[in-house]
N, C-alpha and C positions, 0 to 999 in steps of 0.2 A: 020877198025883198026882205020883210020888220024880222023876220025869224033869224036870218044870216046877220043883219046890225045887232040884233040881240046876242047873236053867241061871236061876233067880232070886241061887240064893245065886253064881252067876260072875259072872253080871252086877254083880253089888253089889262082887265084890272088884275088878272091872274097875272101876269108878266110885271106889270107893278107893283104888284106886292109878294114875286118872287126877288124882282133886286131889290126891295127896302131890308128881304128877309136874312140878307146876309152882305159883309163887302168884306172887300178885299183888299187888302194890301201889296202894294210894291216896291220896296225902299231906292229911290234910288241912289244913287251912288257918293259917297264924301268924301272931301278930299279929307283929313285928319291932322295933317299938319305934324305929324311926327311917326316913328316909328322907326329908328337909328338906333335904338338900344340893343344894338345884338339878338335880336327877339324878333319870334314872329307866331301867331296861331297856324297851330295846326290843326285845332279839330273846337267845334262848338257842338255844345251837346247838349238838349235841350233836355231837362229830367219831370218837365210836367205831367203832365197826362197824355196833354194835343201838344203838339207841334207848329200846329195851324192855327191850334184860337186863341184869343187876344182877350175876350172880354162879351158881354152884353149890352148895344149901344139900344137907351128910342130911337126909335122912326115918329116919323110926320103922325103915323095915325096913333100914334103913343104906344106902340106897341114896343116887345124887344127881339134884334138882330144881334145874329155872329158876326161880330168883327174879328178875321182871321187875312192871314198873310200868307201868301203868292209863294210855292217851294216850298215855306217851312221855314221856322225862323233859323235851326241850322243852317242851311244852306242859304238863307236871305243872307245873317251875316256873317256866314265864309267868306260868301261873292264879298260883304263889306271890305274885309282885312287883308281879304285879297289878292286888291289893291291898290292899299296902304302899308304892304309889311313884306319886306324881301325877303325870298327863304336862300338863306344861305347857309350854307355846313357847315359850318363853326354858328352858327345863330341858334341858340338856346329856345327848340320848342315849347309854347305855352297852351294849356286846352281850354277857354271858358264853359262850363259850367251853369248854365238857366236855375237856377234857383225857383224863382219867382218871376212873373212876368205879366202884367194885367187890366185890362181897363173897365172901372167899375165905373156907376153912373145911377144919379137918386137927383128924384124932380124936384126945389124949393117950394113955397106957397106963390113963389112969381108965379110960377111954372115952367122956368127954365132949368135948365140939364146940368147941374152941378155934375162934372167931371174928373177921374186922378185915374191915373197910372204909373203904376212899382213896376221896378226892377231891381233884380239883389241876381249877384255872379259871385261863379268862384272860380277863382283864376289861380290853377293850378300850370306849375313847368314837369319838363317830364328830361328826366336826369340820367344814365343811365339804365334807361329800362323803366324809372321807379318814378312818381308822380309829387310831388310834395306842394303844398297850398301854401298859393304863395298870398291871396293877399281876399277878401270879403268885397265887392264895390257895392254900391247901392245907390240908384239915383228915383228919382218920383217928380212929379209934374199934375200940375193940377189946374183946370179950366171950367169957361162957364159960357152952355151957345144954349142958345132957342132952336125947341120940339123941331124945327123947321130948316134948320141948318146944320144935317149932315150929310160931308161933303169926305171922299177919303182924303184928299190934300191937308182935310184937317188933319190927320188923326196919326199922319207917316210921317212930319218933323214928329213929330212925339213921341213916336218910337225909337227917329234917329238919332236926337237928341238922347237920349237915354241911354241908346248904344254905345255913343260916344263916348258921354259920361264917365256912362264906365269904364273903358278902356283910359280912358286919361285920368283917371285915379289911378290905374293902374300903371301907366306912365311915369307918371310922378312917384309911382311908391317905389319904380324900382328904380328911377334915378338917386333917391334917396338912399337905399339899402340894396344900390348892383354890390355891395366893397363885401356885402354878408351874406349875400344868397348861397348859398351852396352849387346851381347849375351852374350860375354868371364866374365858378372860381378862374384861375392860369396857371392853375399849378399847386407846390407843398411848400411846407415854407415849414422845416423844423429846430424848433429853437430849445435848444439845451441850459439847461439848470445846470448851476455848478453843484457839485457834491456835499451832501449834507454832511458836515460836519458839529450838530448838537450833540449832544451822548443824552439819556436820561436814564434813569436809574436801571437801566434793563438791559440795556443798549451801549456799540461803543459805532460809530462810525469810522472807517477805515480811515480818512483823512483827518480824522480827530487826534491820533496817535498811535505808537502802537502797542497789543497787546503787551497786559503783566498777568504775572499767574495770581492781581488778587484778580480778575475778568473769572474766575471758573468757576464762577458758584453755587454751579448743580452741585448738589452729594457725591461723590467717588460710587462708581462700578467699580465695587467690592466683587465682582461675581467676575469681572468681563478681563480677557487676557492684556486690553490694552491696556494702558500709561494712563494716558489722557486725549483726550477729546473737543475742539472746538467746533461750536456753533451756526459757519459763515454764511451769508447768506446774500441777497441783489433785489432789491426791489425800484419799481418804475413806478411814481407819482407821476399821471400826465392830465392835461387837459387841455380836452377838440375845444376851436372855436374855429372863425372867420377869421383873416384878416385884410384889407386891404387885397381883394376880392383870389385870395389864397386860403384854401388849406391851411390851417395851423395850429402840429401838436408842443402842447410848452408841455415840455418829460424831464422831472427830478430825480434823476439818479440817484440810486441809495445803496452804497455798499456797506454792513455790521454783524457782526456778530454778539448773538443773543446768550449774554452769564451765563442765567439764566438756566440754559440748558447747554453749557458747559463746563467739563471736569475736571478737575486732574487728581488724581492718588500724589499723595507724601513722599514717597519715592523718587518719582517721578520729574516733581517740577526744580532743574538745574536751567542753566542755560538753554544747552543744547537741545535740550526739550522745544524749551521757548519759543527754541528759531524755527524749530521743526514748525511747529503753530502758527506758527507766525506769518509762511509759505502757505499754508489753504489759504488763509487771509487773502494772503498776495493774489491768490490767485485765482479769489473771488476775485478783485479787483482788474484783474486780466482779462474778465470775459466782461465783466461791465468795458470795460473800455471797449473790445474788442464789439460786444453790442451798439457800446454809441455808433463807433461806425456805423453798420449798416442801417442802421435808424434814421443816420444824415443822410441814405439813401435813398429813401422812400417814397415811391411814388404813386397817385393812388388821386383816382378825382373821383369821389364821396366820400363821406365823412363816415361813414360805414368801410368803406376798405381800409382805412388810413386809420383805423380804430382794430380789423380785424388786423392788416401787418406791423401793427407794432407792437399787438400781444400774441402773433406767432413770431415773430424775431423771441420776444420776451422767452417763451418756452422753451424754442430753439436755445439757447444761454444756457438756462437751466439746466439741459439736460447736458448741454457743453461745461455745463462746472461741477454737475456729477463727476462725470467722466471724465475729466483732470485728476476731482483726490479722488479717486479712487484710482488712480496710474499711479499719479504721486503716490499712497500709500504705500502700493502694492511692492511698484518698484523699491521700494526704499523701506520694503518691509519695515513701519510703522517708526522710522529712520536706526531699524537697529544696521542697517547697512548704510556703511557710511560714504561707502562712494559713489551709492545712486545717491544715496541725500544733499551731497555735495554738486553732482550736476543739476541734478534739479534743482538744488538752490542756483548755480551759473543762469539754469532754462527761464526758472521765469522773473527773476531779476530781469534778464534780458530783451521777456517780455513786457515788460512794465515799462524798457524803454525806451518800447517798439509806437508809444502813447501817439498817435496821429491826427491829433483833431482837438 
């Protein structure tokens, strides 16, 4: 009987040691009181080496025990968010990434335990398959306890409160910045600024005035069979931003000719030839007018898409400009075919009058 009692005592002592060797937390449900800002958490990702381990705690006998979380951090915290955020089809999906989570303890000179808990998250938006960093909430807690006071119910509220504080920070951040966050955009706004009219020493902007022979400053191409050549072109200045929850493109259109690349031979400098060159300039303006109409109708859901669509339409307009300029010179035979020259003059004048924006 003594031997059996001895064995039972040893088993009881081992059992008590194993109970103190590990403490497992179970997060209770918590009502956040927020979550109606058009988003929900679709995923929780723990980037730490272990999704279960939270830290080392002092036990009653002065040794250290593991503090762990039941089901792991990812499942435990996601369960809480699922109870507080409604998954709507039009809501923005967020990802909470745990970058730091740890309980650390030390003994002071009085024999008490000084404890500290830290949590750091990175919150991402998921939009059109891409993730973007939203904010990096941080929360911490300090506590003090006696060596004998080691209870699960003492640590679970600390863990719960840190998680809540981080998500509350993210919620406030969204409230303050929602109108400037790409994932929460509600459409596209295209702002077209007036045509540039300020000329510099080498450019003449279309809306400033008509061209004169004084604008053809390059040396004449004496080997060319043409009498004159103008170098008109188009350009877009664009600034992309988010205003009032809409992807916004502020576009500054420019139609201009470059004096240092435009030339004319002396015998070509007459009224009819200048009118021919002016129509080249007019065609460039027609192309930009058409481009602006297309830009106003752009629809996009991301900044990258908006920028890509603007660049695509610009390149298409550039190609159209070159084709029209070549067709004009070909059909008018560089102003030698007066009938075709007159037809193009009427046609281009009509195109300019069609401007519908």
